[in-house]
LOBADO-579086 format. One record per residue (C-alpha): x, y, z. Coordinates in steps of 0.2 Angstrom, whole numbers, padded with zeros to 4 digits, always signed. Each point is the difference from the previous one (the first is absolute). Layout:
N
XYZ;...
//
This chain:
162
+0420+0508+0663;-0007+0017-0003;+0009+0015+0008;-0007+0017+0003;+0013+0014-0006;-0011+0015+0004;+0011+0006+0015;+0016-0003-0010;-0007+0011-0014;-0005+0014+0011;+0017+0000+0009;-0007-0004+0017;+0009-0017+0000;+0018-0002-0007;+0001-0019-0001;-0011-0015+0000;+0008-0017+0002;-0009-0017-0005;+0003-0018+0000;-0012-0014-0005;-0001-0017-0009;-0009-0005-0016;-0004-0017-0006;+0003-0001-0019;+0001-0019-0002;-0015+0001-0012;+0008+0013-0011;+0018-0006+0000;+0002-0019+0002;+0019+0001+0005;-0005+0009+0017;-0008-0012+0012;+0001+0011+0016;-0006+0018+0002;+0012+0013-0005;+0005+0014+0012;-0002+0018-0005;+0008+0014+0010;+0004+0018-0002;-0004+0018+0002;-0008+0015-0008;+0008+0016+0004;-0004+0018-0003;+0016+0009-0006;-0003+0019-0004;-0018-0004-0006;+0005-0015-0010;-0006-0017+0005;+0013-0014-0002;-0005-0018+0001;+0014-0012+0005;-0004-0019+0003;+0008-0017-0001;-0010-0016-0005;+0008-0016+0006;-0005-0018-0002;+0006-0018-0002;-0002-0007-0017;+0001-0018-0006;+0010+0000-0016;+0007-0012-0014;+0017+0004-0007;+0000+0005-0018;+0017-0009-0003;-0001-0016+0010;-0018-0002+0004;+0003-0002+0019;-0014+0006+0012;+0005+0012+0013;-0007+0014+0011;+0007+0018+0001;-0005+0015+0010;-0004+0014-0013;+0000+0018+0006;-0006+0014-0012;+0003+0018+0005;-0012+0014-0007;+0000+0019+0001;-0012+0012-0008;-0008+0017+0002;-0018+0002+0004;-0010+0013-0009;-0019+0005-0001;+0000+0002-0019;+0011+0000-0015;+0001+0014-0013;+0008-0012-0013;-0006-0018-0002;+0018-0005-0005;+0005+0002+0018;-0011-0014+0006;+0015-0012+0001;+0010+0012+0012;-0014+0005+0013;-0013-0008+0010;-0017+0009-0003;-0011+0001+0016;-0014+0012-0004;-0009-0003+0017;+0008-0002+0017;+0000-0019+0000;+0015-0010-0008;-0002-0019-0003;+0018-0006+0004;-0004-0018-0001;-0004+0000-0019;+0015+0011-0003;+0012-0010+0010;-0006-0017-0008;+0002+0007-0017;+0017+0007+0003;+0006-0016+0009;-0005-0010-0016;+0007+0012-0012;+0017+0000+0010;+0003-0019-0003;+0016-0004-0009;-0002-0006-0018;+0013-0014+0001;-0002-0012+0015;+0016-0008+0005;+0004-0011+0016;+0017+0008+0001;+0010+0012-0011;+0012-0013-0005;-0013-0013-0004;+0007-0012-0014;-0016-0006-0006;-0004-0017-0008;+0010-0010-0013;-0008+0002-0016;+0004-0018-0005;-0003-0011+0015;-0010+0013+0011;+0011-0002+0015;+0000+0014+0013;+0017+0007-0003;+0000+0008+0018;-0001-0017+0008;+0010-0011-0012;+0012+0001-0015;-0005-0009-0015;+0011-0008-0013;-0010+0005-0015;+0009+0006-0015;-0008+0009-0014;+0004-0010-0015;-0011+0009-0013;+0010+0012-0010;-0007+0012-0013;+0006-0008-0017;+0006+0017-0006;+0012+0001+0015;+0007-0018-0001;+0016+0006-0008;+0004+0012+0014;-0002-0015+0012;+0013-0009-0009;+0012+0014+0002;-0003-0001+0019;+0003-0019+0000;+0017+0001-0008;
//
């Protein structure tokens, strides 16, 4: 979705709200349904501020127990919109829009994907899988005991057994 910000730049309009959906299933395979993007661009004392939230359902696999689950992911984003930058090092902090058209869909999709967590867990207290028998420790307890002791530490084990 492209949005015209000319009226916001010249001050004749203080705020412009938007809401749309984007299908990113070809780009990001964990998202099977279109994501919702909503937000606003406001003119505050001549500074254009973009605030938006991207939200979508993701089909994930837990990194600890390999259980498949779905989760709604919501990613907020805020930035200032400028027409040019004097210092190229500031590219990470501002959105450059040289003309009066801003492509919100491309920006929103990029920020949504970059906002994903790096470690995916089905729950905060996921116990994972037993490294010996492979049982899901969230669903059942296993009776596996780790019998292999580092030979250099066997003498310490003898002290614990006494």
